[in-house]
C-alpha positions as CSV (number, residue, x, y, z in Angstrom):
1,P,-24.2,-60.5,-113.6
2,L,-25.4,-59.0,-110.1
3,L,-28.6,-60.9,-110.6
4,I,-27.2,-64.1,-110.9
5,I,-25.1,-63.6,-107.8
6,L,-28.6,-62.7,-105.8
7,A,-30.5,-64.9,-107.4
8,A,-27.8,-68.0,-106.6
9,A,-27.2,-66.6,-103.1
10,I,-30.7,-67.3,-102.5
11,T,-30.6,-70.4,-103.9
12,Y,-28.1,-72.3,-101.8
13,L,-29.6,-70.7,-98.8
14,T,-32.9,-71.7,-99.4
15,F,-31.9,-75.5,-100.3
16,S,-29.1,-75.7,-97.2
17,S,-32.3,-74.8,-95.1
18,L,-34.7,-77.8,-96.6
19,A,-31.6,-79.7,-96.4
20,H,-31.3,-79.2,-92.9
21,L,-34.9,-79.1,-91.8
22,L,-36.5,-82.1,-93.8
23,Q,-33.8,-84.4,-94.3
24,A,-34.9,-86.8,-91.6
25,K,-38.4,-87.3,-93.0
26,S,-36.7,-90.8,-95.0
27,E,-33.6,-92.4,-95.9
28,F,-34.4,-92.0,-99.7
29,W,-35.8,-87.8,-99.2
30,H,-32.1,-87.7,-96.8
31,Y,-30.3,-87.9,-100.0
32,S,-32.4,-86.5,-101.8
33,F,-32.5,-82.9,-99.9
34,F,-28.7,-82.6,-99.5
35,F,-28.2,-83.7,-103.6
36,M,-29.8,-80.4,-103.8
37,D,-28.0,-79.0,-101.4
38,Y,-25.2,-79.6,-103.2
39,V,-27.1,-78.1,-106.4
40,G,-27.5,-75.2,-104.4
41,V,-24.1,-75.0,-103.8
42,A,-22.6,-75.2,-107.2
43,V,-25.3,-72.3,-108.4
44,Y,-23.6,-70.2,-106.1
45,Q,-20.1,-71.0,-106.8
46,Y,-20.3,-70.2,-110.3
47,G,-22.3,-67.4,-109.0
48,S,-19.6,-66.1,-107.3
49,A,-17.0,-66.7,-109.9
50,L,-19.2,-64.6,-112.1
51,G,-19.8,-61.8,-109.9
52,H,-16.2,-61.6,-109.0
53,F,-15.0,-61.3,-112.9
54,Y,-17.6,-59.3,-114.4
55,Y,-17.7,-56.5,-111.2
56,A,-14.2,-57.1,-109.4
57,I,-12.2,-58.2,-111.3
58,E,-8.6,-55.7,-112.1
59,P,-7.6,-55.3,-115.8
60,G,-4.3,-56.9,-115.4
61,W,-5.8,-60.3,-113.7
62,H,-8.3,-60.4,-116.5
63,R,-6.1,-60.0,-119.1
64,R,-4.3,-63.3,-117.9
65,V,-7.4,-65.6,-116.8
66,R,-10.6,-64.2,-119.1
67,G,-9.5,-66.7,-121.5
68,F,-10.4,-69.6,-119.4
69,F,-11.4,-68.3,-115.9
70,L,-15.6,-68.4,-116.6
71,P,-15.8,-72.2,-118.2
72,L,-13.7,-73.6,-115.8
73,A,-15.9,-71.9,-112.9
74,A,-18.3,-73.7,-114.4
75,A,-16.9,-77.0,-114.7
76,L,-15.5,-76.7,-111.4
77,A,-19.1,-76.0,-110.1
78,W,-20.5,-79.2,-111.9
79,L,-17.7,-81.2,-110.3
80,S,-18.1,-80.0,-106.8
81,C,-21.8,-81.1,-106.9
82,A,-20.8,-84.3,-108.8
83,G,-18.1,-85.4,-106.2
84,S,-20.7,-84.0,-103.5
85,C,-23.6,-86.1,-104.4
86,Y,-21.1,-89.3,-105.2
87,A,-19.6,-89.1,-102.4
88,K,-22.8,-89.3,-100.3
89,F,-23.9,-91.9,-101.6
90,R,-20.9,-93.9,-101.9
91,F,-19.2,-93.4,-98.7
92,H,-19.9,-94.0,-95.0
93,P,-19.3,-91.7,-92.8
94,R,-17.3,-93.5,-90.6
95,C,-14.8,-93.5,-93.9
96,P,-14.6,-89.4,-93.6
97,L,-11.4,-89.5,-95.9
98,P,-12.4,-90.8,-99.5
99,G,-15.7,-88.8,-99.4
100,R,-13.7,-85.4,-97.9
101,L,-11.7,-86.1,-100.9
102,C,-14.4,-86.2,-103.6
103,Q,-16.5,-83.5,-101.7
104,E,-13.7,-80.9,-100.7
105,L,-11.3,-81.2,-103.5
106,P,-13.4,-79.6,-106.5
107,S,-14.8,-76.8,-103.9
108,G,-11.1,-76.0,-102.7
109,L,-10.2,-75.8,-106.3
110,A,-13.2,-73.6,-107.2
111,Y,-12.9,-71.3,-104.1
112,L,-9.1,-70.5,-105.6
113,L,-10.4,-69.7,-108.3
114,D,-13.5,-68.1,-107.8
115,I,-11.6,-65.5,-105.3
116,S,-8.4,-65.2,-107.1
117,P,-9.7,-61.1,-108.4
118,V,-10.5,-60.9,-105.1
119,L,-6.8,-61.5,-103.6
120,H,-5.4,-59.9,-106.9
121,R,-7.4,-57.0,-106.1
122,I,-6.4,-57.0,-102.4
123,A,-2.6,-57.0,-103.1
124,T,-2.5,-54.5,-105.7
125,A,-4.8,-52.2,-104.5
126,A,-3.0,-48.5,-104.4
127,R,-6.1,-46.3,-102.9
128,P,-8.5,-46.6,-100.7
129,D,-11.8,-48.6,-101.8
130,P,-15.0,-49.0,-99.4
131,A,-15.4,-52.1,-101.5
132,L,-12.4,-53.7,-100.3
133,L,-13.4,-54.0,-96.7
134,Y,-16.2,-56.1,-97.3
135,H,-14.3,-58.0,-99.8
136,K,-11.5,-58.8,-96.9
137,C,-14.4,-59.7,-95.0
138,Q,-15.7,-62.0,-97.2
139,V,-12.1,-63.7,-97.1
140,L,-12.2,-64.3,-93.1
141,F,-15.9,-65.3,-93.0
142,F,-15.0,-68.2,-95.5
143,L,-11.6,-69.0,-93.8
144,L,-13.1,-69.2,-90.2
145,A,-16.3,-71.2,-91.8
146,A,-13.6,-73.8,-93.4
147,F,-12.3,-74.1,-90.3
148,F,-15.3,-74.8,-88.4
149,F,-16.9,-77.1,-91.3
150,S,-13.1,-79.0,-90.8
151,H,-12.6,-79.0,-87.1
152,P,-15.4,-80.4,-84.4
153,Y,-15.1,-76.9,-82.4
154,P,-16.4,-76.5,-79.6
155,E,-17.9,-79.8,-78.9
156,K,-14.5,-81.4,-78.9
157,W,-14.1,-79.3,-75.8
158,F,-17.8,-79.7,-74.3
159,P,-18.7,-83.4,-74.9
160,G,-22.1,-83.7,-75.0
161,R,-23.2,-80.0,-74.3
162,C,-23.7,-78.7,-77.8
163,H,-25.6,-81.0,-79.6
164,F,-28.3,-78.6,-80.1
165,V,-27.0,-75.4,-80.1
166,G,-23.4,-74.2,-80.6
167,Q,-21.7,-76.9,-82.3
168,S,-19.4,-76.4,-85.0
169,H,-21.6,-77.1,-88.5
170,Q,-24.2,-74.2,-87.1
171,I,-21.1,-72.0,-86.8
172,F,-19.9,-72.8,-90.2
173,H,-23.2,-72.0,-91.6
174,V,-23.5,-68.6,-89.4
175,F,-19.8,-67.4,-90.9
176,L,-20.9,-68.8,-94.2
177,V,-24.4,-66.3,-94.1
178,L,-21.9,-63.5,-93.1
179,C,-19.3,-64.1,-95.9
180,T,-22.4,-64.2,-98.4
181,L,-23.7,-60.7,-97.1
182,A,-20.2,-59.1,-96.9
183,Q,-19.8,-60.3,-100.5
184,I,-23.3,-59.2,-102.0
185,E,-22.4,-56.0,-100.2
186,A,-19.0,-56.0,-101.9
187,V,-20.1,-56.6,-105.6
188,V,-22.8,-54.0,-105.3
189,L,-20.6,-51.3,-104.4
190,D,-18.3,-52.4,-107.4
191,Y,-21.7,-52.4,-109.5
192,E,-21.9,-48.7,-108.6
193,S,-18.4,-47.3,-108.8
194,R,-16.6,-49.4,-111.4
195,R,-19.1,-49.5,-114.3
196,E,-16.2,-47.8,-116.5
197,I,-13.9,-50.8,-115.6
198,Y,-16.1,-53.3,-116.1
199,S,-18.0,-52.2,-119.4
200,S,-14.8,-51.8,-120.8
201,L,-13.5,-55.0,-120.1
202,Q,-16.6,-57.3,-120.6
203,R,-17.8,-55.2,-123.6
204,G,-21.4,-57.1,-123.6
205,L,-20.8,-60.6,-123.1
206,A,-23.3,-60.8,-120.2
207,H,-25.2,-63.1,-122.4
208,D,-22.0,-65.6,-122.6
209,F,-22.2,-65.9,-119.1
210,S,-25.6,-66.0,-118.0
211,A,-25.6,-69.3,-120.5
212,L,-22.8,-70.8,-119.1
213,F,-24.9,-70.0,-115.4
214,L,-28.1,-71.8,-117.0
215,L,-25.7,-75.3,-118.3
216,T,-24.2,-75.2,-115.0
217,V,-27.5,-75.3,-113.4
218,T,-28.7,-77.9,-115.7
219,C,-26.0,-80.3,-115.5
220,S,-25.8,-79.7,-111.9
221,V,-29.6,-80.5,-111.3
222,L,-29.5,-83.4,-114.4
223,T,-26.4,-85.0,-111.8
224,A,-28.5,-85.1,-108.5
225,A,-31.8,-86.3,-110.2
226,Y,-29.6,-89.4,-111.7
227,M,-28.2,-89.6,-107.9
228,A,-31.5,-89.7,-106.4
229,R,-32.4,-93.0,-108.9
230,R,-29.4,-94.5,-108.0
231,V,-30.2,-94.2,-104.4
232,R,-34.1,-95.3,-104.9
233,H,-33.1,-98.3,-106.8
234,K,-30.7,-98.9,-104.0
235,L,-32.9,-98.5,-101.2
236,G,-35.2,-100.9,-103.2
237,L,-32.6,-103.7,-103.4
238,K,-31.9,-103.2,-99.5
239,E,-35.9,-103.9,-99.1
240,E,-36.0,-107.2,-101.2
């Protein structure tokens, strides 16, 4: 599980960088690279859920959610990818509400589920724990990232001055990277200090969790590939 969350973080950061750097190559590649970006987001969502469920969860919360947590996390991760791909393909940026619902509703539900072990642990912590500081930081950084993703500040305050540096989407990515770094540090600390807890809770189920990860990756990649074919067909009709 630790390897999966590290691989997921590297994947989503790499795919996001490629999408933002290369999406202007052509209209087809614009869509395709962002579909790839959404695959990376789905992979990271499941990786985060797995890391929190495997290493950070408390026994009390584990008893409540163990029957559905990871299958639901995998389903929501794929739904987030599918919804984002469909929104990118179907809706014009000038009609943001339907597209945002398709993209942000599954992602929001996925985050609420994925972060629930961390929030429960923060709320019930009875003694100092070095990992909790990093868990709190990752929650704070994510909320700040979500704010700047949803609100056009500071460019709304300084029209025309933030086209290259200082725009909200850049700040969003900065906080998202900080969130990822804090999360990985917290998970590593949990991996080192909570071995007795997670070993007794998970009891050798890591292979099943890894299989769900591969299923999430496969479904997300196939969805992105299908949507890329739809884009190619749409652009072909436009040229005709």
